[in-house]
C-alpha positions in Angstrom: -1.7 -46.0 13.6 1.2 -46.5 16.0 4.5 -46.6 14.1 5.9 -50.2 15.9 8.0 -51.3 13.6 10.0 -54.5 14.1 13.5 -53.1 14.1 16.9 -54.0 15.1 19.2 -52.5 17.6 20.0 -48.9 17.0 23.0 -48.9 13.9 26.0 -47.0 14.2 26.8 -44.0 12.4 29.3 -45.7 9.9 26.2 -47.8 8.3 25.4 -46.9 5.1 22.3 -46.2 3.0 22.5 -47.7 -0.2 20.8 -45.5 -3.2 18.9 -46.9 -5.9 17.0 -50.1 -6.4 18.3 -53.8 -7.0 18.1 -54.3 -10.7 14.8 -55.9 -12.2 14.8 -59.1 -14.4 14.0 -57.0 -17.6 17.3 -55.5 -17.1 16.7 -52.1 -15.8 18.8 -50.8 -12.9 15.6 -49.6 -10.7 12.0 -50.8 -10.6 9.6 -48.7 -12.0 6.6 -51.2 -11.3 4.9 -54.3 -11.8 3.5 -53.4 -15.9 7.0 -52.1 -16.6 8.5 -55.7 -17.0 8.1 -58.8 -19.4 6.3 -60.9 -17.3 7.2 -64.0 -18.8 10.5 -63.6 -18.3 10.1 -63.3 -14.7 7.7 -66.7 -13.9 9.0 -69.6 -12.3 11.1 -70.8 -8.9 10.4 -70.7 -5.5 10.4 -67.5 -3.6 11.7 -67.9 0.4 10.5 -65.3 2.7 12.2 -65.0 6.4 10.1 -63.2 8.8 10.1 -62.4 12.7 6.6 -62.2 12.5 4.4 -65.8 13.4 1.1 -64.8 11.5 -0.1 -66.5 14.8 -3.5 -64.6 14.6 -4.3 -66.1 11.2 -5.0 -64.7 7.8 -8.7 -63.4 8.0 -9.0 -60.4 5.8 -11.5 -59.1 8.4 -9.1 -58.8 11.2 -5.9 -58.0 9.4 -4.6 -54.3 10.0 -2.5 -54.0 6.2 -3.5 -50.7 4.4 -2.7 -51.0 0.7 -2.5 -54.6 0.8 0.1 -55.6 3.3 3.0 -57.8 2.0 1.5 -61.5 2.7 -1.7 -60.9 2.7 -1.6 -58.7 -0.8 -0.7 -62.1 -2.5 -4.4 -63.6 -1.2 -6.6 -61.2 -1.2 -7.8 -58.4 -3.9 -9.4 -55.5 -2.8 -11.4 -52.8 -4.6 -8.6 -50.5 -4.7 -4.7 -51.1 -4.1 -1.3 -48.9 -4.2 0.5 -48.6 -7.4 3.1 -51.4 -7.8 5.6 -48.8 -8.5 8.9 -47.7 -6.7 9.0 -44.2 -5.4 6.5 -41.6 -5.2 4.0 -42.8 -7.7 3.7 -45.8 -5.3 1.6 -43.7 -3.2 -1.3 -43.7 -5.8 -4.4 -45.7 -5.4 -5.5 -47.3 -8.2 -8.1 -49.8 -9.2 -8.0 -53.5 -8.1 -11.1 -55.4 -8.2 -12.8 -52.3 -9.4 -12.5 -50.5 -12.8 -11.8 -47.5 -11.2 -10.9 -45.5 -7.9 -14.6 -45.1 -6.9 -17.2 -42.7 -8.3 -18.1 -40.0 -5.9 -21.3 -38.3 -5.1 -20.9 -34.1 -4.9 -19.9 -34.1 -1.1 -18.3 -37.2 -0.8 -20.9 -39.1 1.0 -21.8 -41.8 -1.0 -19.3 -44.0 -3.3 -20.0 -46.5 -6.1 -18.1 -49.0 -7.3 -18.1 -51.4 -10.6 -16.3 -54.7 -10.6 -14.5 -55.7 -13.6 -15.4 -58.7 -15.4 -13.6 -62.2 -15.4 -13.1 -62.3 -11.6 -12.6 -65.2 -10.0 -11.5 -67.2 -6.4 -8.9 -69.9 -6.5 -11.9 -72.4 -5.9 -13.3 -71.3 -9.7 -16.3 -69.5 -8.7 -17.2 -66.0 -9.8 -16.1 -63.0 -7.3 -19.6 -60.3 -7.0 -20.4 -57.4 -5.0 -22.4 -59.0 -2.7 -19.2 -61.1 -1.7 -17.2 -58.0 -0.9 -20.3 -56.5 1.2 -20.3 -59.8 3.2 -16.6 -59.4 3.8 -17.0 -56.1 5.1 -20.4 -56.9 7.2 -17.8 -59.9 8.8 -15.2 -57.2 10.0 -17.9 -55.7 12.7 -18.3 -58.9 14.1 -17.1 -58.5 18.0 -15.5 -62.4 17.5 -13.5 -61.2 14.2 -11.7 -57.8 16.2 -8.6 -56.2 14.8 -9.1 -54.9 11.6 -8.7 -50.9 11.3 -11.5 -48.7 12.6 -12.9 -46.3 10.3 -15.7 -48.2 8.7 -17.5 -48.4 11.9 -16.9 -44.6 12.1 -17.7 -43.8 8.4 -20.3 -46.1 7.3 -24.1 -45.2 8.1 -25.3 -47.0 11.0 -21.6 -48.8 11.3 -21.2 -47.5 15.0 -24.1 -49.5 16.0 -23.7 -52.5 13.6 -22.6 -56.0 15.3 -21.9 -58.0 12.1 -23.7 -60.5 10.1 -23.9 -63.2 12.7 -26.4 -61.4 14.7 -30.2 -61.0 14.3 -29.5 -57.9 12.2 -27.3 -59.5 9.6 -27.6 -56.8 7.1 -25.6 -53.6 7.3 -28.1 -51.5 5.2 -25.6 -48.6 4.0 -23.6 -51.2 1.8 -26.0 -52.0 -1.1 -25.4 -54.3 -4.4 -27.6 -53.2 -6.8 -26.3 -56.1 -8.8 -23.8 -58.8 -8.8 -21.1 -56.1 -10.3 -22.2 -52.6 -8.4 -21.4 -52.2 -4.8 -22.4 -48.6 -3.2 -21.1 -47.2 0.0 -23.2 -44.4 2.2 -21.5 -42.6 4.7 -22.4 -40.5 7.7 -19.9 -37.7 6.7 -17.9 -36.6 3.5 -14.9 -38.7 3.0 -12.6 -38.0 0.4 -10.4 -40.2 1.1 -12.5 -44.0 0.9 -10.9 -44.9 -2.3 -7.4 -45.4 0.3 -9.4 -47.1 2.7 -11.0 -49.3 -0.1 -7.7 -50.7 -0.4 -7.7 -52.6 3.2 -8.1 -56.3 3.2 -11.8 -55.7 5.0 -12.6 -54.9 1.3 -11.5 -58.7 0.1 -14.4 -60.5 -1.2 -15.4 -63.4 1.1 -18.1 -66.2 -0.1 -20.6 -66.5 2.3 -20.8 -70.3 1.8 -17.4 -70.8 2.9 -17.2 -68.5 5.8 -16.0 -70.3 8.7 -16.2 -68.0 11.4 -12.8 -67.6 13.5 -12.1 -70.6 11.8 -11.7 -69.1 8.3 -7.6 -67.4 9.2 -6.5 -70.7 8.8 -7.7 -71.2 5.2 -9.3 -68.4 3.7 -10.6 -68.3 -0.2 -8.3 -66.6 -2.4 -8.8 -64.2 -4.7 -5.4 -63.0 -5.3 -2.7 -64.7 -7.4 -1.5 -67.0 -4.3 -3.5 -69.9 -2.7 -2.3 -71.3 0.6 -1.1 -74.9 0.1 -0.2 -75.3 4.0 -0.1 -73.3 7.0 1.4 -73.8 10.3 0.8 -71.1 12.2 4.1 -69.6 13.9 6.5 -71.8 11.8 5.4 -71.9 8.1 3.2 -70.6 5.4 3.5 -72.0 1.9 1.6 -70.3 -0.7 1.1 -71.9 -4.7 -0.9 -70.6 -7.9 -4.4 -69.3 -8.0 -5.0 -71.1 -11.6 -8.1 -68.8 -11.8 -6.4 -65.8 -11.5 -5.1 -63.9 -14.5 -2.8 -60.8 -15.3 -5.6 -59.6 -17.5 -7.6 -58.5 -14.8 -4.7 -57.6 -12.3 -2.1 -55.1 -13.5 -0.5 -54.5 -10.4 0.9 -57.9 -9.1 3.5 -59.7 -11.5 3.2 -63.0 -9.5 6.6 -64.0 -10.7 7.1 -67.3 -8.6 5.0 -70.5 -8.8 5.2 -71.0 -4.9 6.3 -68.7 -2.2 7.6 -70.5 1.2 7.3 -68.1 4.3 9.3 -69.0 7.4 7.6 -67.9 10.1 8.8 -67.0 13.8 12.8 -66.3 13.1 14.9 -64.2 15.0 16.6 -61.0 13.4 19.7 -62.1 13.5 19.2 -65.1 11.9 17.4 -63.5 9.1 19.8 -61.3 8.6 22.6 -63.8 8.8 21.2 -66.1 5.9 20.2 -63.1 3.6 23.9 -61.9 4.0 25.5 -65.4 3.2 22.8 -65.8 0.4 23.9 -69.8 0.1 21.8 -72.5 -1.3 17.9 -71.2 -0.7 18.4 -68.4 0.9 20.0 -66.8 -2.4 16.3 -66.9 -3.3 15.2 -65.3 0.0 13.8 -62.0 1.1 12.1 -60.7 4.1 9.5 -58.6 5.0 9.6 -57.3 8.4 13.4 -56.8 9.3 15.6 -54.1 8.3 19.2 -55.0 7.9 21.3 -55.0 10.8 24.6 -52.9 12.0 27.3 -55.4 10.8 26.1 -56.2 7.4 25.5 -52.5 6.8 29.2 -51.7 7.7 30.5 -54.8 5.6 28.4 -53.4 2.4 30.7 -50.3 2.6 33.3 -52.3 1.5 31.7 -55.4 -0.7 29.7 -54.1 -3.9 27.8 -57.4 -4.3 26.2 -57.0 -0.7 26.1 -53.5 -1.2 24.0 -54.3 -4.9 21.5 -56.2 -2.6 20.4 -53.5 -0.3 17.3 -51.5 -1.2 16.0 -48.5 0.6 12.9 -46.8 0.9 10.5 -44.9 3.2 7.2 -45.8 5.3 5.5 -42.4 6.2 6.0 -42.3 9.8 7.0 -39.7 12.7 8.7 -39.6 16.0 7.7 -36.9 18.0 7.6 -35.8 21.8 4.1 -35.8 22.5 2.7 -32.9 25.2 -0.5 -33.5 27.1 -1.6 -30.1 27.3 -4.1 -30.4 29.8 -1.3 -31.1 32.5 1.2 -28.5 33.4 3.4 -27.2 32.7 2.5 -28.1 29.1 -0.7 -26.3 29.3 1.6 -23.3 28.8 2.6 -22.6 24.8 5.6 -21.0 25.8 7.0 -24.2 27.6 6.0 -26.2 24.9 8.2 -23.8 22.3 11.2 -23.8 24.8 11.3 -27.6 24.1 10.6 -27.4 20.8 13.8 -25.2 20.6 16.1 -27.1 22.6 15.9 -30.9 21.4 19.0 -32.0 19.2 17.9 -33.6 16.4 21.0 -34.6 15.4 21.6 -36.5 18.4 18.3 -38.4 17.4 19.2 -39.2 14.3 22.5 -40.2 15.5 20.9 -42.6 18.1 19.0 -44.2 14.5 22.3 -45.0 12.9 22.8 -41.5 11.6 21.6 -39.2 8.4 21.6 -42.5 6.2 18.9 -44.1 8.4 16.6 -41.2 9.9 15.8 -37.7 8.7 15.3 -34.9 11.1 11.7 -33.6 11.2 10.5 -29.9 11.9 7.2 -31.0 10.7 4.6 -33.4 11.9 3.6 -34.7 8.4 7.3 -36.0 7.2 8.4 -35.7 3.5 7.4 -39.6 2.8 3.7 -38.7 2.9 3.9 -36.7 -0.7 1.5 -33.9 -1.1 0.6 -33.4 2.4 4.2 -32.6 3.6 5.0 -28.8 3.7 8.2 -27.4 4.8 8.3 -25.4 7.8 10.1 -24.7 10.8 8.3 -22.2 13.5 10.9 -22.9 16.4 14.2 -23.1 14.7 16.6 -25.3 17.4 19.4 -25.5 14.3 21.5 -29.0 14.3 21.8 -29.3 18.0 19.5 -27.2 19.4 19.3 -23.7 20.8 19.4 -23.6 24.6 19.5 -19.9 24.8 16.1 -19.4 23.2 14.6 -22.1 25.0 16.0 -20.4 28.6 14.2 -17.4 27.7 11.1 -18.5 26.5 10.9 -21.0 30.1 11.8 -17.4 32.3 9.0 -16.0 30.4 6.8 -19.0 31.2 7.7 -18.4 35.0 10.7 -20.9 35.3 13.4 -18.6 35.0 15.9 -21.3 37.2 14.4 -24.1 34.7 12.0 -27.2 35.4 12.4 -31.1 36.1 9.4 -33.0 34.5 9.1 -36.7 33.9 9.5 -38.3 30.1 7.6 -41.3 29.5 9.1 -44.0 27.1 8.6 -47.4 25.8 11.8 -49.6 27.3 11.6 -51.7 24.4 14.2 -50.1 21.9 13.1 -52.1 19.3 9.6 -50.2 19.3 10.3 -46.7 19.7 13.7 -46.8 20.3 13.1 -45.6 23.5 15.8 -46.2 25.7 18.3 -44.6 23.4 16.1 -41.5 22.1 15.2 -40.9 26.1 19.1 -40.8 26.7 20.2 -38.3 24.1 17.0 -36.0 24.9 17.8 -36.0 28.3 21.5 -34.7 27.5 20.3 -31.9 25.0 17.4 -30.4 27.3 19.6 -30.1 30.3 21.6 -27.4 28.4 18.3 -25.4 28.2 18.1 -26.1 32.3 15.3 -28.5 32.1 15.7 -32.2 34.1 14.2 -35.1 32.3 13.4 -38.1 34.7 13.2 -40.9 33.1 10.2 -43.1 33.3 10.6 -46.6 31.3 7.3 -48.0 30.8 7.1 -51.8 29.9 6.6 -52.6 25.8 3.9 -54.7 26.8 2.2 -51.9 29.3 3.1 -48.7 27.0 0.6 -48.1 24.7 -2.3 -49.3 27.5 -0.9 -46.1 29.6 0.0 -43.6 27.0 -3.0 -43.7 25.3 -5.6 -44.2 28.6 -6.7 -40.3 29.1 -7.3 -41.2 33.0 -3.4 -42.4 33.0 -1.5 -40.0 29.9 1.7 -38.7 31.4 2.4 -35.1 30.8 5.4 -36.0 28.3 5.9 -39.1 26.1 8.1 -40.0 23.2 5.9 -41.4 20.8 5.5 -42.3 17.0 2.9 -42.3 14.3 2.7 -44.1 10.7 -0.3 -43.2 8.0 -2.7 -46.5 7.7 -2.2 -44.9 3.9 -0.2 -42.1 2.4 -2.4 -39.2 2.8 -2.5 -35.7 5.6 -6.1 -37.4 7.0 -4.8 -40.8 8.7 -1.9 -38.6 9.9 -3.2 -35.7 11.3 -7.3 -36.7 12.4 -6.1 -39.0 14.8 -3.7 -36.9 16.3 -5.4 -33.3 16.0 -9.1 -33.7 16.0 -10.9 -33.2 18.9 -13.9 -35.1 18.1 -11.3 -38.6 18.0 -10.5 -38.1 22.1 -11.4 -41.3 23.2 -11.9 -41.2 27.1 -10.3 -44.2 28.7 -7.8 -46.3 26.7 -7.2 -46.1 22.9 -6.8 -42.3 22.5 -4.4 -41.5 20.1 -5.2 -37.5 20.4 -2.2 -37.4 23.3 -2.1 -33.5 23.3 -6.0 -33.8 24.0 -6.6 -31.1 21.6 -9.9 -29.8 20.6 -10.8 -26.9 18.2 -13.7 -26.3 16.7 -12.3 -24.5 13.7 -9.8 -27.0 13.0 -12.6 -30.1 13.2 -14.6 -27.6 10.5 -11.7 -27.4 8.4 -10.9 -31.2 8.7 -14.6 -31.8 7.7 -14.1 -29.3 4.6 -10.8 -31.1 3.2 -12.8 -34.6 3.9 -15.1 -33.4 0.9 -12.3 -32.8 -1.4 -12.0 -36.0 -4.1 -9.0 -34.2 -6.0 -6.1 -36.1 -4.3 -3.8 -33.8 -5.1 -6.0 -30.6 -3.8 -6.8 -32.8 -0.7 -3.2 -33.4 0.6 -2.5 -29.4 -0.4 -5.3 -28.7 2.2 -3.4 -31.6 4.7 -0.2 -30.0 4.5 -1.8 -26.6 5.0 -3.3 -27.9 7.8 -0.5 -29.4 9.5 1.5 -25.9 8.9 -1.2 -24.5 10.8 -1.3 -26.9 13.7 2.1 -26.6 13.9 2.9 -23.0 15.3 0.6 -24.3 18.3 3.7 -26.5 19.3 1.2 -29.6 20.6 4.6 -31.6 19.4 7.6 -31.5 18.6 8.7 -33.4 15.8 11.5 -35.5 16.1 12.6 -37.8 12.6 11.8 -40.1 10.5 13.4 -43.6 9.7 14.5 -44.7 6.6 14.1 -48.2 5.8 16.8 -50.2 4.4 16.4 -54.0 3.6 18.4 -56.9 2.3 17.7 -59.8 -0.1 19.4 -63.0 -1.5 21.1 -62.6 -4.7 18.9 -64.3 -6.9 16.1 -62.1 -6.0 14.9 -59.5 -8.7 12.6 -56.8 -9.2 13.1 -55.6 -5.6 11.4 -52.2 -4.3 10.3 -51.1 -0.8 6.4 -49.6 -1.2 5.8 -46.1 0.0 2.7 -47.5 1.9 4.0 -50.3 4.5 8.2 -50.0 4.1 9.0 -53.4 3.1 9.5 -55.4 0.0 6.6 -55.9 -2.2 6.3 -59.8 -2.6 3.9 -59.3 -5.2 6.7 -58.0 -7.5 10.0 -59.8 -6.9 11.1 -62.9 -9.1 13.7 -65.5 -8.8 16.6 -66.4 -11.1 
């Protein structure tokens, strides 16, 4: 998905990224996972959450786009699988949630079978059944509940034409429920990453009798450790315990606080000030969507108590230069290679606040993607660009006197850090004889222009984040020619299509051994990198702050934010 992170203005190079995680309630200096803690000693109190999000679309699991369960949705909804509630690389692992395992695959990964754990109940005391999961998924196909990820429509047999359970044909036959604890999915093509997809909130159970259609988003039936006490969209969401939830069936959520009070629609400045001050109720507070700001990071260098309340982590994303290879001059690979040599990644990293807050990339897959990261650097630009090599390649391409091109970028610095990056690129490329004309597109219209094949510029500044930590959602939307969407919503900005690459993607999708699959995705990334279809620039490092009474903090490796399901308060 486009990696439109909620971020503050670019941070100063003096800002300090804190290594290590905050102390856990069990006395450990780092968070190692929900099952590592003495849950009884972490129970009680009210956790306050300070967020910029307004949750104005509500909390219907059908319309949420929160792979791995998201921060707040993970408290309300359980899914067939989920991410391992663990800090570090192990947190990229998919594990069972409602299901007894991560799925039984047919030989070619086109049929996936799940069995539910026993004793699963909603907050209303009713048993959770496989039919409820099937119905919850079917709801996500309805046009009145649009907004969730598109994979099921593409993957399931009959998914492309199915219109949801409210029409004349309510049943999606490719999902079967032989009994109340078994659900089977029939796919139209191999998908070894299906266990990752099964962690999306679309896989949360929904009891048909309680479905209120569009109004379900205000008061959904909870299958997680908390249920909604009150919800005022744009202002406040208050969660209290689901008394029917049991840690005996859920090893991935500590659910320590008795109550979680989420303040919505706050400014980033207010959030940072309140967390830094940590006064009164704010000592029991965290945020799930706001990075710490420049001033607070600077202060942390000389204030150990503040430094101890910073937590770092990574969400797999890549900011890159996107070439439209159907448009001159980028239909010429030598020109694309020249740009690859000319970029000054140090200046771009500095625009983010220095190496503590961003990491330069020469690969499309970032290191935080795990096994799909294979290091390569085919067009070594060094720390600040190789202008001489870029000029040589431009001359070979027929531009001995350089060339002038237009760079489209998002005018909103908090989305893709467009203005800062555009200025840095303009200065660096000038050294290679490349004149960049800057085209600032309003944030509200940027994606519509850039991802429309009819209006896509020849060169743009873009970011992409993985829907789950695997090479599949990172490489397929960007490089699979079958994913080119004519008109809007196209993310294969190179408009690149190669049958041999598509065949390799299909081959990898049949692999159900995750380590082997990720290694294969890494090999494919290394193969594609030789074509200079993009210029990878950097990946962001996340630094977030919490109040002084909050424990068990870590930044999860699926979303790059605090995992509320693990934290506790004194």
